[in-house]
C-alpha positions as CSV (number, residue, x, y, z in Angstrom):
1,M,100.6,86.5,12.3
2,A,99.7,85.7,8.7
3,A,98.1,82.7,9.5
4,L,96.1,84.6,12.1
5,I,95.1,87.2,9.9
6,A,94.4,84.7,7.1
7,S,92.1,83.0,9.6
8,A,90.0,86.4,11.0
9,L,89.7,87.3,7.0
10,R,88.3,83.9,6.0
11,G,85.8,83.8,9.3
12,A,84.8,87.4,8.7
13,E,83.9,86.3,5.0
14,A,81.9,83.4,6.5
15,M,80.0,85.8,9.0
16,G,79.2,88.1,5.9
17,Y,80.8,90.8,7.8
18,N,81.1,94.3,6.5
19,W,84.6,95.5,6.2
20,Q,84.9,99.3,6.9
21,W,88.5,100.2,7.1
22,Y,87.5,103.5,5.3
23,R,86.5,104.8,8.9
24,I,89.4,104.2,10.8
25,P,91.5,107.0,9.8
26,Q,89.0,109.5,11.7
27,Y,90.4,107.6,15.4
28,F,93.9,109.0,14.4
29,F,93.2,112.4,13.2
30,D,90.2,114.5,13.2
31,H,89.5,117.6,11.1
32,T,87.7,120.3,12.6
33,E,87.3,124.0,12.3
34,G,90.5,124.9,13.7
35,G,92.7,122.5,11.8
36,I,93.7,118.6,12.0
37,T,93.4,117.1,15.7
38,L,94.3,114.0,17.2
39,G,91.9,111.2,17.2
40,E,90.7,108.8,19.8
41,I,93.2,106.1,19.2
42,P,96.5,108.7,19.5
43,W,94.9,110.3,22.9
44,G,94.8,106.4,23.7
45,L,98.3,105.6,23.0
46,V,99.6,108.6,25.0
47,G,97.4,107.3,28.0
48,T,99.1,103.9,27.7
49,I,102.9,105.4,27.6
50,T,102.1,107.7,30.0
51,L,100.4,104.8,32.8
52,S,103.0,102.3,31.7
53,T,105.8,105.1,32.2
54,L,104.9,105.6,35.8
55,A,104.4,102.4,36.7
56,F,107.6,101.2,35.2
57,L,109.5,103.9,37.2
58,L,107.7,102.9,40.1
59,A,108.4,99.2,40.0
60,L,112.5,99.8,39.3
61,G,112.4,101.2,42.6
62,I,110.1,98.5,44.3
63,G,112.1,95.6,42.2
64,L,115.0,97.6,43.5
65,L,114.6,97.4,47.1
66,V,113.1,94.2,47.3
67,A,116.6,92.6,45.5
68,L,118.4,94.6,48.2
69,L,116.4,93.0,50.9
70,R,116.9,89.3,49.5
71,L,120.7,90.4,49.2
72,S,121.1,91.4,52.9
73,E,122.4,90.0,55.8
74,L,119.2,90.6,57.7
75,V,117.2,87.9,58.3
76,I,113.6,89.9,59.0
77,G,114.3,91.9,55.3
78,R,115.0,88.5,53.4
79,A,111.8,87.0,55.2
80,V,109.9,90.0,53.7
81,A,111.1,90.0,50.7
82,R,110.7,86.4,49.9
83,V,107.0,86.5,51.3
84,F,106.5,89.6,48.9
85,L,107.7,87.9,45.7
86,E,105.6,84.5,46.9
87,I,102.4,86.6,46.9
88,V,102.8,88.8,43.9
89,R,104.2,86.3,42.0
90,N,101.8,83.6,42.3
91,M,98.5,86.1,41.8
92,P,96.9,86.7,38.7
93,L,97.5,90.2,37.5
94,L,93.8,90.4,37.2
95,V,92.4,89.5,40.6
96,L,95.9,91.8,42.0
97,L,94.3,94.6,40.0
98,Y,90.6,94.0,41.6
99,V,92.5,93.9,45.0
100,F,93.9,97.3,44.5
101,Y,90.6,99.0,43.1
102,Y,88.2,97.3,45.2
103,V,90.0,96.6,48.2
104,L,92.8,98.5,49.1
105,G,91.5,101.3,47.0
106,P,88.5,102.4,49.4
107,I,90.6,102.0,52.4
108,F,93.3,104.2,51.1
109,G,91.2,106.7,49.3
110,M,92.9,105.7,45.7
111,D,90.9,106.5,42.8
112,R,91.3,104.1,39.5
113,Y,94.2,105.4,37.7
114,T,96.0,105.5,41.2
115,A,95.3,102.0,41.8
116,S,96.1,100.9,38.0
117,V,99.7,102.5,38.3
118,L,100.8,100.8,41.9
119,C,99.3,97.7,41.0
120,L,101.2,97.3,37.6
121,A,104.2,98.5,39.6
122,V,103.7,95.9,42.4
123,F,103.5,93.1,40.2
124,H,106.3,94.1,37.6
125,G,108.4,95.2,40.7
126,A,108.5,91.4,41.9
127,L,109.8,90.8,38.4
128,I,112.2,93.5,38.2
129,S,113.7,92.5,41.5
130,E,115.2,89.1,40.1
131,I,116.3,91.1,37.2
132,F,118.3,93.2,39.7
133,R,119.2,90.4,42.0
134,G,120.9,88.2,38.8
135,G,122.3,91.3,37.4
136,I,124.2,92.3,41.1
137,A,124.9,88.4,41.5
138,S,127.0,88.5,37.9
139,I,129.4,91.2,39.3
140,P,132.3,88.9,40.8
141,A,133.1,89.1,44.6
142,G,136.5,90.4,44.7
143,Q,135.3,93.9,43.6
144,W,133.1,93.4,46.7
145,E,136.4,92.8,48.9
146,A,138.5,95.3,47.0
147,A,136.0,98.2,47.5
148,K,135.7,97.3,51.4
149,S,139.3,97.1,51.6
150,I,139.8,100.8,50.3
151,G,137.0,102.0,53.0
152,M,133.9,102.3,50.4
153,T,130.5,101.7,52.3
154,T,128.0,99.4,51.3
155,G,125.7,102.0,49.4
156,Q,129.3,103.5,47.7
157,I,130.1,99.9,46.7
158,Y,126.6,99.5,45.0
159,T,126.4,103.4,43.7
160,Y,129.7,103.7,42.0
161,I,131.1,99.7,41.2
162,I,127.9,97.2,41.1
163,L,125.1,98.6,39.8
164,P,126.9,100.6,36.5
165,Q,128.5,97.0,35.8
166,S,125.3,95.5,36.2
167,I,123.5,97.6,33.3
168,R,124.7,95.4,30.6
169,F,123.4,92.2,32.1
170,M,120.2,93.7,32.9
171,L,119.7,95.3,29.6
172,P,118.1,93.2,27.7
173,P,115.7,91.3,30.3
174,M,115.0,94.8,31.4
175,T,114.1,95.9,27.9
176,S,111.6,92.7,27.7
177,E,109.9,93.7,31.1
178,V,109.1,97.3,29.6
179,V,107.3,95.6,27.1
180,N,105.8,93.7,29.4
181,V,104.4,96.7,31.6
182,I,102.9,98.0,28.1
183,K,101.0,95.0,27.7
184,S,100.0,94.3,30.9
185,S,98.5,98.0,30.7
186,A,96.0,96.7,28.8
187,I,93.9,94.9,31.5
188,V,93.3,98.3,33.2
189,S,90.6,98.4,30.5
190,V,88.4,96.6,32.9
191,I,88.1,99.3,35.3
192,A,87.7,101.7,32.9
193,V,91.0,103.0,32.8
194,M,91.5,105.9,29.8
195,E,94.4,103.9,27.6
196,L,94.3,102.4,24.3
197,T,93.0,99.4,25.1
198,T,90.0,101.2,26.4
199,V,89.6,103.4,23.8
200,G,89.3,100.7,21.5
201,R,86.4,99.0,23.7
202,N,84.5,102.3,23.5
203,I,84.7,102.6,19.4
204,I,83.7,99.2,19.3
205,S,80.6,99.6,21.5
206,D,80.0,102.6,19.3
207,T,80.7,101.2,15.9
208,Y,80.5,97.6,16.1
209,M,83.8,97.5,13.7
210,S,85.3,94.6,15.8
211,F,87.9,93.5,13.4
212,E,89.2,96.9,12.0
213,I,89.5,98.5,15.6
214,W,91.3,94.9,17.3
215,F,93.5,94.6,14.1
216,T,94.4,98.5,14.4
217,I,95.2,98.4,18.2
218,A,97.2,95.2,17.6
219,A,99.1,96.9,15.2
220,V,99.7,100.1,17.4
221,Y,100.8,97.9,20.1
222,M,103.2,95.9,17.9
223,I,104.6,99.3,16.5
224,V,105.6,100.9,20.0
225,T,107.1,97.8,21.2
226,L,109.4,97.2,18.0
227,I,110.4,100.8,18.6
228,I,111.4,99.7,22.3
229,S,112.9,96.8,21.4
230,T,115.3,98.3,18.7
231,F,116.1,101.2,20.8
232,A,116.9,98.4,23.3
233,S,119.2,96.8,20.6
234,Y,121.2,99.9,20.2
235,L,122.0,100.3,23.7
236,E,123.3,96.4,24.0
237,R,125.4,97.3,21.2
238,R,126.9,100.4,22.4
239,Y,127.6,98.9,25.5
240,A,129.1,96.3,23.9
241,V,131.5,98.4,21.6
242,Q,132.7,100.2,25.3
243,D,133.5,96.6,26.9
């Protein structure tokens, strides 16, 4: 980070760039007659968090469904899950976004926001499915046999025995996936969905403060992801103490 910042500073100096850091605070807080209001960057962050949260929750459902299909005894279910994973994992996220917005959007009447949420959910759902599958596979087979011997159904085994125990195995990679969803959400700026990166691009188009804005946007993303990582570390320690 230090080397990157130093290189950017030297490059800006060589270009004769006029730094205008004093203008950055107005994009965080705006003074009006009614008092202090949030600026464009905080609202962009709200948009990013909202978009990422919706996409991640939907991705959890998709990931769990795909993982269960892959672990099932249904040949068709395993085949469908495998085809889904191969298509999504081998397609760039930007191309997938274009498919959802420009191809599936007009067919199913989706607006750009819905297409963005579904695209992120499908893309990360494929990755989360592997996390679920690994967590479920980490539970000893003896627990399955014991549960079946007392008459529990497959749904009950997953709900009360397998998934609760697999959480501690899934927590670290799942946290990484939360961070990845937040970072991936920046790509929806190419179809003008209002979030943090889009706000940054709009400010730059009005002010030409490329260096200041992108450094600020990068810092905001880093702070958010560090907070999430810290919270995840706390949860990991808590589960370790309980174990």
